[in-house]
C-alpha positions in Angstrom: 0.0 0.0 0.0 1.3 3.4 -0.9 1.4 6.6 1.0 -0.3 10.0 0.3 1.5 12.8 -1.3 1.7 15.7 1.3 1.9 18.3 -1.5 -1.4 17.4 -3.0 -4.6 19.4 -2.4 -7.5 18.1 -0.1 -9.9 18.4 -3.0 -7.9 16.2 -5.3 -8.5 12.5 -5.4 -6.1 10.2 -3.7 -4.5 7.6 -5.7 -3.5 4.4 -4.1 -1.1 2.0 -5.5 -1.1 -1.6 -4.4 -0.2 -4.9 -5.7 -3.3 -6.7 -4.1 -6.5 -5.1 -5.5 -8.7 -7.8 -4.0 -8.1 -6.5 -0.4 -9.5 -3.1 -1.4 -12.7 -4.7 -2.7 -13.0 -6.7 0.4 -12.7 -3.6 2.6 -15.3 -1.7 0.4 -17.7 -4.7 0.6 -17.3 -4.7 4.4 -18.0 -1.0 4.6 -21.2 -1.4 2.6 -22.3 -4.3 4.7 -21.9 -2.2 7.9 -23.8 0.7 6.4 -26.7 -1.6 5.5 -26.8 -3.1 9.1 -26.9 0.3 10.6 -29.8 1.4 8.3 -31.7 -1.8 9.2 -31.4 -1.1 12.9 -32.6 2.5 12.5 -35.6 1.3 10.5 -36.6 -1.2 13.1 -36.3 1.2 16.1 -37.8 4.2 14.3 -34.9 6.5 15.3 -33.3 8.5 12.6 -29.6 8.3 12.7 -28.0 11.5 11.6 -25.2 11.1 9.4 -23.2 13.9 10.9 -23.1 14.9 14.6 -21.7 18.3 15.8 -19.3 18.3 18.7 -20.8 21.5 20.1 -24.4 20.3 20.0 -25.9 19.6 23.5 -29.2 18.0 24.6 -32.0 19.6 26.5 -31.1 17.7 29.7 -27.6 18.9 29.6 -28.8 22.4 28.9 -31.1 22.3 32.0 -28.3 21.0 34.1 -26.0 23.7 33.0 -28.6 26.4 33.7 -29.2 25.0 37.2 -25.5 24.9 38.1 -25.2 28.5 36.9 -28.1 29.6 39.1 -26.6 27.8 42.2 -23.2 29.4 41.5 -24.7 32.8 41.3 -26.6 32.2 44.6 -23.5 31.2 46.3 -21.7 34.2 45.0 -24.4 36.5 46.3 -24.3 34.9 49.8 -20.5 35.1 50.0 -20.7 38.8 48.9 -23.3 39.4 51.6 -21.3 37.7 54.4 -18.2 39.5 53.3 -20.0 42.9 53.5 -21.4 42.0 56.9 -17.9 41.0 58.2 -16.5 44.2 56.8 -19.2 46.3 58.5 -18.6 44.5 61.8 -14.9 45.0 61.5 -15.3 48.7 60.8 -17.8 49.1 63.8 -15.4 47.3 66.2 -12.5 49.2 64.9 -14.4 52.5 65.5 -15.4 51.4 69.0 -11.8 50.4 69.8 -10.5 53.8 68.5 -13.1 55.6 70.6 -12.1 53.5 73.7 -8.4 54.1 73.1 -9.1 57.8 72.9 -11.2 57.8 76.0 -8.8 55.8 78.0 -6.0 58.1 76.9 -8.1 61.0 78.2 -8.8 59.1 81.4 -5.1 58.5 81.9 -4.6 62.2 81.6 -7.2 62.8 84.4 -10.1 64.1 82.3 -13.7 63.2 83.0 -15.7 61.5 80.2 -19.4 62.2 79.9 -22.0 62.0 77.2 -24.0 65.0 75.9 -26.7 64.4 78.6 -24.0 64.2 81.4 -24.6 60.5 81.7 -22.0 57.7 81.8 -20.6 56.3 78.6 -22.4 53.0 77.8 -19.6 51.0 76.4 -17.2 51.9 79.3 -16.7 49.7 82.3 -18.7 51.0 85.3 -16.0 51.6 87.8 -18.5 52.7 90.5 -20.6 49.5 90.2 -18.5 47.6 92.7 -18.7 50.4 95.2 -22.5 50.6 94.9 -22.9 46.9 95.4 -20.7 47.0 98.5 -22.8 49.9 99.9 -26.0 48.0 99.1 -24.7 44.9 100.8 -23.7 46.9 103.9 -27.2 48.5 104.1 -28.9 45.1 103.8 -26.7 43.6 106.5 -27.5 46.5 108.8 -31.2 46.3 108.1 -31.1 42.5 108.7 -29.3 43.0 112.1 -31.9 45.6 113.1 -34.8 43.3 112.3 -33.2 40.5 114.2 -32.9 42.7 117.3 -36.5 43.8 117.2 -39.0 41.4 118.8 -41.9 42.3 116.5 -43.4 39.2 114.8 -45.0 39.7 111.5 -48.2 37.7 111.3 -48.9 36.0 108.0 -52.6 34.8 107.9 -52.0 32.5 104.9 -49.3 30.5 106.7 -50.0 26.9 107.5 -51.4 25.8 110.9 -48.2 23.9 111.9 -46.2 27.1 111.9 -48.4 29.0 114.5 -49.9 26.0 116.3 -53.3 24.5 116.7 -54.9 27.9 117.7 -54.1 29.5 114.3 -57.2 30.3 112.4 -56.9 31.9 108.9 -59.4 34.8 108.8 -61.0 35.9 105.5 -60.1 39.1 103.8 -63.7 40.5 103.8 -64.4 42.7 106.8 -68.0 41.3 107.5 -67.0 37.7 107.2 -63.9 38.3 109.3 -66.1 39.9 112.1 -68.6 37.0 112.0 -65.8 34.4 112.3 -64.3 36.4 115.2 -67.6 36.4 117.0 -67.9 32.6 116.5 -64.4 32.2 117.9 -65.3 34.3 121.0 -68.4 32.2 121.6 -66.4 29.0 121.4 -63.9 30.4 123.8 -66.7 31.2 126.3 -68.1 27.7 126.0 -64.6 26.3 126.6 -64.2 28.4 129.8 -67.6 27.2 131.1 -66.8 23.6 130.5 -63.4 24.0 132.2 -65.0 25.6 135.2 -67.6 22.7 135.4 -64.8 20.1 135.2 -62.8 21.9 137.9 -65.8 22.0 140.2 -66.4 18.3 139.6 -62.8 17.4 140.5 -62.9 19.5 143.6 -66.1 17.8 144.8 -64.4 14.4 144.1 -61.3 15.4 146.1 -63.5 16.7 148.9 -65.3 13.4 149.3 -62.0 11.6 149.4 -60.8 14.0 152.1 -63.9 13.4 154.2 -63.6 9.6 153.8 -60.0 9.8 154.9 -60.9 11.8 158.0 -63.6 9.2 158.9 -61.0 6.4 158.6 -58.5 8.3 160.7 -61.2 9.0 163.3 -62.2 5.3 163.4 -58.5 4.3 163.9 -57.9 7.0 166.6 -55.6 9.2 164.6 -55.6 12.9 164.4 -58.0 14.3 161.8 -56.9 16.3 158.9 -57.8 20.0 158.7 -61.0 20.8 156.9 -61.1 20.9 153.2 -60.0 24.3 151.7 -61.5 25.1 148.3 -58.5 27.4 147.5 -56.2 24.4 146.8 -54.1 24.3 150.0 -55.1 20.7 150.9 -51.8 19.0 150.3 -50.7 16.4 152.9 -47.2 16.6 154.3 -45.5 13.3 154.8 -42.3 14.6 156.3 -43.5 14.0 159.9 -44.2 10.4 159.4 -41.4 8.3 160.9 -39.8 5.7 158.7 -39.4 2.2 160.0 -36.1 1.2 161.5 -33.7 -0.6 159.3 -32.8 -4.1 160.4 -29.3 -4.5 161.7 -26.9 -5.4 159.0 -25.0 -8.6 159.8 -21.8 -9.4 158.1 -22.6 -11.9 155.4 -20.7 -15.1 155.4 -18.3 -15.7 152.6 -20.1 -17.5 149.8 -18.5 -20.7 148.6 -17.0 -20.3 145.2 -18.9 -22.3 142.6 -17.0 -24.9 140.8 -16.0 -23.9 137.3 -17.8 -25.8 134.7 -15.4 -27.7 132.4 -17.2 -29.2 129.3 -16.4 -32.8 128.5 -15.2 -33.2 125.0 -16.6 -36.0 122.8 -13.2 -37.8 122.6 -12.8 -37.6 126.4 -15.9 -39.6 127.3 -15.2 -42.8 129.2 -11.8 -41.7 130.4 -12.9 -40.2 133.7 -11.1 -42.9 135.8 -7.9 -42.0 134.2 -8.3 -38.3 134.9 -9.4 -38.9 138.4 -6.4 -41.2 139.1 -3.8 -38.5 138.3 -2.7 -36.9 141.6 -0.3 -34.1 140.9 -0.5 -32.8 144.5 1.2 -35.9 146.0 4.7 -35.2 147.1 5.9 -38.8 147.3 7.9 -39.7 144.3 7.1 -43.5 144.7 3.3 -42.8 144.7 3.8 -40.6 141.6 5.5 -43.5 139.8 2.8 -46.0 140.9 0.1 -43.6 139.8 1.8 -43.3 136.4 2.0 -47.1 136.2 -1.7 -47.5 137.1 -2.7 -44.9 134.5 -0.6 -46.6 131.8 -2.2 -50.0 132.6 -5.7 -48.6 132.5 -5.1 -46.6 129.4 -3.5 -49.6 127.7 -6.7 -51.6 128.5 -8.9 -48.8 127.1 -6.8 -48.3 124.0 -6.8 -52.0 123.3 -10.6 -52.1 123.6 -10.9 -49.2 121.2 -8.6 -50.9 118.7 -10.6 -54.0 118.8 -13.8 -52.0 117.9 -12.0 -50.1 115.2 -12.4 -50.9 111.5 -9.3 -52.2 109.7 -9.5 -49.5 107.1 -8.9 -46.9 109.8 -5.9 -48.7 111.2 -2.5 -46.9 110.9 0.2 -48.3 108.6 2.6 -50.9 110.0 5.7 -48.7 109.4 4.2 -45.7 111.2 4.5 -46.9 114.8 8.3 -46.8 115.2 8.3 -43.0 114.5 6.6 -42.5 117.9 9.8 -43.3 119.8 11.2 -39.8 119.4 7.8 -38.2 120.3 7.5 -40.5 123.3 11.0 -39.5 124.6 10.1 -35.8 124.5 6.8 -36.6 126.2 8.6 -38.5 129.0 11.1 -35.7 129.6 8.1 -33.3 130.0 6.4 -35.5 132.5 9.7 -36.1 134.4 10.1 -32.4 134.9 6.4 -32.0 135.8 6.3 -34.9 138.4 9.7 -34.0 139.7 10.8 -37.7 139.8 14.3 -38.2 141.2 17.2 -39.7 139.4 17.4 -43.5 139.4 20.6 -43.5 141.3 19.2 -41.4 144.2 15.6 -42.8 144.4 14.6 -45.7 146.6 13.3 -48.9 145.3 9.6 -48.4 146.2 8.3 -50.3 143.2 10.8 -53.2 143.2 8.1 -55.6 144.3 6.1 -54.8 141.2 8.8 -54.6 138.5 12.5 -54.1 138.1 12.8 -50.5 136.8 16.4 -50.9 135.6 16.4 -54.3 133.9 12.8 -54.9 132.7 12.0 -54.8 129.0 8.6 -53.9 127.5 7.6 -54.0 123.8 4.7 -51.8 122.8 3.6 -51.2 119.2 6.9 -52.4 117.9 9.0 -50.2 120.2 11.2 -51.9 122.8 12.4 -49.8 125.7 14.3 -50.7 128.9 14.1 -49.7 132.6 11.7 -47.3 134.2 11.2 -45.4 130.9 9.1 -48.3 129.6 5.9 -47.3 131.5 6.1 -43.6 130.6 7.2 -44.5 127.1 4.2 -46.7 126.8 1.9 -44.0 128.1 3.3 -41.4 125.7 3.0 -43.8 122.7 -0.6 -44.7 123.7 -1.6 -41.0 123.9 -0.1 -40.1 120.5 -1.5 -43.3 118.9 -5.0 -42.5 120.1 -4.6 -38.9 118.9 -3.5 -40.0 115.4 -6.3 -42.6 115.2 -9.0 -40.1 116.2 -7.8 -37.4 113.8 -7.6 -39.9 111.0 -11.1 -41.2 111.7 -12.5 -37.7 111.7 -10.8 -36.9 108.4 -12.2 -40.1 106.8 -15.7 -39.2 107.9 -15.3 -35.7 106.6 -14.1 -36.7 103.1 
């Protein structure tokens, strides 16, 4: 395909040179076919398709939209111009006021007095005398209030509630005739009240007079001095100061009251062990009796603990390897009771219990613990106590959980 000659005129025909003429015919046939399709569509829809469309041509909707935008823009411009004019006017007015104030303050600083044409204070100035006037008014109010508090005059307000003035307060009407009528009614009620009070007073006096006469008759019958006759003026009070009081009985020194025994509650785990508690005699000074008492206690406690273990369930029994650990606890317990009972050393004590057992050479095995000598009894007692304590605590825990 060739190219156009740039020097040729626009009215001249364009000459194309090509080696393939069939392609040009194909393009021309395609152009005609497209034109026919476009004409067929326009005929079916009934819309006339203009061959040429101007770029500057606008529709009616676009024209209306442009007109509306122009109108809104003009309205905004007018509002902005109006606000700008108002701001400028306000600025000028404020500037004028500030200039006047600065001029007046300059004159005030020079000591001049500023007044209006009518000799009044300037409106836009600060009222420097307002604080002084308020202070004077406050002082006058305080003085008047103090004067009113000193005066005893009470201003009566007839419209006040009855609880303010009391039960005797009666609000009177404003009309003169009605007020006089109500005042007369109140006066009549007052007279009736006075009459009823006088009748009641007379009735009470008659009653007291009868009591007085009856008391005189009783005194006359018993041979006592009669009371003076009844006086209606109210001087009939009896004086009891002359009546002798009965003699007081002689006060004997009261015997000392025996002190009541202090109540000691019995715990649940101490029931059935009263014989053991009663057998302990800490007030005995003999060391041999102390040892014998300890021996008796250990025997009884051993019997009791054996009975309790027979009644115990196997599941609550302590483990087999738990008992030997009581040896150290038992030794500490024995040392405590040796110091409490004040038992003498084996080398200095007498053989008071030699008939019962040999305290130095006897052996005793209890709960897997073998001890020798006099420590066996106390060791057994200590081990029994701690065994029972462990058994009881374990049983309580098993019941709880």
